[in-house]
C-alpha positions in Angstrom: 0.1 0.3 0.0 1.1 3.7 -0.9 2.0 5.9 2.3 -0.4 8.5 3.0 -0.3 10.9 5.6 -3.3 13.1 7.7 -1.4 16.4 9.6 2.5 14.8 9.2 1.5 11.3 10.5 1.1 7.7 9.3 -2.6 6.5 8.2 -2.4 3.1 9.3 -4.0 0.2 7.8 -6.6 -1.1 6.6 -8.4 2.4 6.7 -11.9 2.6 6.5 -13.7 4.9 3.1 -17.8 5.0 3.8 -20.5 6.1 0.7 -22.6 7.5 2.9 -26.1 8.6 0.5 -29.0 7.7 1.9 -31.5 6.1 0.7 -35.7 5.3 1.1 -37.2 2.1 1.5 -41.0 1.6 0.7 -42.6 -1.3 0.1 -45.9 -1.6 -2.4 -49.5 -3.6 -1.0 -47.9 -6.4 -3.8 -44.3 -6.7 -1.6 -42.5 -5.1 -4.4 -39.5 -2.5 -3.0 -39.0 0.8 -4.4 -35.6 2.3 -3.8 -35.0 6.2 -3.9 -32.3 8.3 -2.6 -32.4 11.7 -2.9 -28.6 12.6 -4.1 -27.3 13.7 -1.5 -23.6 11.4 -1.2 -20.2 12.0 0.5 -17.2 9.8 1.7 -16.4 9.5 5.3 -12.8 8.1 6.5 -12.1 6.9 9.4 -8.2 5.6 10.1 -5.6 5.3 12.8 -2.3 7.2 12.5 1.6 6.4 14.0 2.0 8.6 16.7 5.6 9.7 17.1 6.8 12.5 19.2 8.3 14.4 15.9 4.7 15.5 15.6 2.8 15.2 18.0 2.8 19.4 18.5 1.0 19.5 14.6 -1.3 16.3 15.9 -2.6 18.4 19.4 -2.9 21.6 17.5 -5.4 19.8 15.0 -7.2 18.4 17.1 -8.9 21.8 18.3 -7.4 24.6 16.4 -9.4 26.0 13.0 -11.9 22.4 13.5 -15.0 24.5 12.7 -13.3 25.2 9.0 -12.7 23.0 6.8 -9.1 21.2 5.8 -7.8 19.1 3.1 -5.3 16.2 2.5 -4.2 13.9 -0.3 -6.9 11.1 -0.3 -5.7 7.5 -0.1 -6.2 5.5 -2.8 -7.1 1.6 -2.4 -4.4 -0.3 -3.4 -5.5 -2.2 -6.1 -5.8 1.4 -8.2 -2.0 1.6 -7.2 0.1 -1.6 -7.9 2.3 -1.8 -10.6 0.6 -3.4 -13.7 2.8 -5.7 -15.4 2.6 -6.6 -19.6 4.1 -9.7 -21.1 7.1 -7.6 -21.4 7.5 -6.6 -17.6 6.7 -3.3 -18.6 4.0 -1.0 -15.8 0.7 -0.6 -17.8 -0.6 1.5 -15.0 -1.8 5.0 -16.3 0.8 7.9 -16.0 1.8 10.9 -18.5 4.3 10.7 -21.0 4.6 14.9 -21.2 9.4 15.4 -20.7 9.5 17.0 -16.9 5.9 15.9 -15.1 5.7 14.3 -11.9 3.9 11.0 -12.6 2.5 11.1 -9.7 0.8 14.6 -10.0 -1.6 15.1 -13.2 -4.2 16.9 -14.7 -6.1 16.4 -18.1 -8.3 18.6 -20.3 -12.0 18.1 -20.3 -12.8 17.0 -24.1 -16.9 17.1 -24.6 -18.9 19.5 -21.7 -20.9 17.3 -18.8 -24.2 18.6 -17.8 -24.9 17.8 -13.7 -26.7 14.1 -13.2 -24.5 12.2 -15.9 -21.9 9.3 -15.2 -19.4 9.5 -17.8 -17.0 11.8 -18.6 -14.8 12.5 -20.9 -11.2 13.6 -21.2 -9.0 14.2 -24.1 -4.7 13.9 -24.7 -4.5 17.6 -24.1 -0.5 18.2 -23.8 0.0 15.7 -21.6 -0.3 12.3 -23.8 -2.1 10.0 -21.0 -1.3 6.1 -21.1 -2.4 2.9 -19.3 -5.1 2.0 -17.4 -6.7 3.4 -15.0 -8.4 1.0 -12.5 -12.0 0.5 -11.2 -11.8 2.2 -7.8 -9.6 5.1 -8.7 -10.3 8.3 -6.6 -10.4 11.8 -9.2 -11.9 15.3 -8.9 -12.2 18.1 -11.1 -10.7 21.9 -11.0 -14.2 23.6 -11.3 -15.5 21.8 -7.7 -13.8 19.8 -4.5 -16.4 16.9 -4.3 -14.8 13.9 -5.1 -15.7 10.5 -7.4 -14.6 7.3 -7.7 -14.2 5.2 -11.1 -17.1 2.7 -11.7 -15.1 0.8 -14.6 -11.9 0.1 -15.8 -10.4 3.2 -18.1 -8.0 2.3 -20.8 -6.3 5.8 -21.8 -5.1 6.5 -25.1 -3.4 9.2 -26.9 -7.0 10.1 -28.4 -8.4 10.9 -25.3 -11.2 8.1 -22.8 -14.2 8.1 -21.5 -14.9 7.9 -17.9 -17.0 6.1 -15.2 -17.8 8.3 -12.1 -20.1 7.9 -8.7 -21.6 9.5 -7.7 -23.6 11.5 -9.9 -21.5 14.5 -11.3 -22.5 17.5 -9.3 -21.5 20.5 -10.9 -21.8 21.2 -14.8 -18.3 20.3 -16.4 -16.9 23.0 -19.1 -14.2 22.1 -22.2 -11.8 24.5 -19.6 -11.9 22.8 -16.2 -9.8 19.6 -16.0 -9.5 16.3 -14.0 -7.6 15.9 -11.7 -5.4 12.6 -11.0 -3.1 11.1 -8.0 -1.6 12.5 -6.1 -3.0 16.1 -6.8 -6.7 14.6 -5.7 -7.4 16.7 -2.2 -9.7 15.2 0.4 -11.7 18.4 1.6 -13.1 17.6 4.8 -14.0 17.8 7.9 -13.6 16.8 11.2 -16.1 14.6 12.5 -16.4 16.2 16.2 -19.2 13.9 18.1 -16.2 11.8 19.3 -13.7 14.9 19.8 -11.0 13.7 22.2 -7.0 15.5 22.8 -4.3 13.9 23.1 -2.8 11.5 25.3 0.3 11.3 26.6 1.9 9.1 28.9 5.6 10.8 31.3 5.7 13.8 28.3 5.3 11.0 25.9 2.5 10.2 23.0 0.8 7.5 23.7 -2.7 7.8 21.8 -4.6 10.0 19.5 -7.9 7.7 18.8 -9.4 7.1 15.9 -9.3 9.9 13.2 -13.1 10.3 11.9 -13.1 12.8 8.3 -16.4 13.4 6.9 -16.1 14.8 3.4 -17.0 19.1 3.1 -19.4 18.7 0.6 
């Protein structure tokens, strides 16, 4: 698993990613179930961290400072969406950019076709950074016009001509061709710290010993 951090502290695996999308069931007199959603959805993360003395000040301050506002962190990706995919020639086929001097962990690509609110598929073009390879189902992405986070629901095989990407949840904000898709380590999770179990940090003889489980909810 790739290493991710929360306020300078390493996030431990396993961690929990939950899609909170309230749904309502209704049973008819013929015992058929009808299910409906109002379209509201947010991501929720729960995890433990490695608490070290070197980051105890950052962790302690983050437990109370600016907790009423939203913060950001790099969104942890599923192991299946970041592990190398080797072909018979021993080449890693996981998606990457061919742009000279580009950071392979930070990619943005232009939207090639405008997309309306409510769609579940978007199209990206090759642009100046040629994107090739497989982006596996379950990869978290976002767009430059919004803080909303999406996940891919099918594999996408990129080529120089661009590609279609299936997403969940439904698109919350219209995309134009001046917008970009954001990939890899540029995908920032905008969150609020859940205060329903708000607690401080435990010290034993001055040594940070416990911060408790971190629960984050997406800022939507």
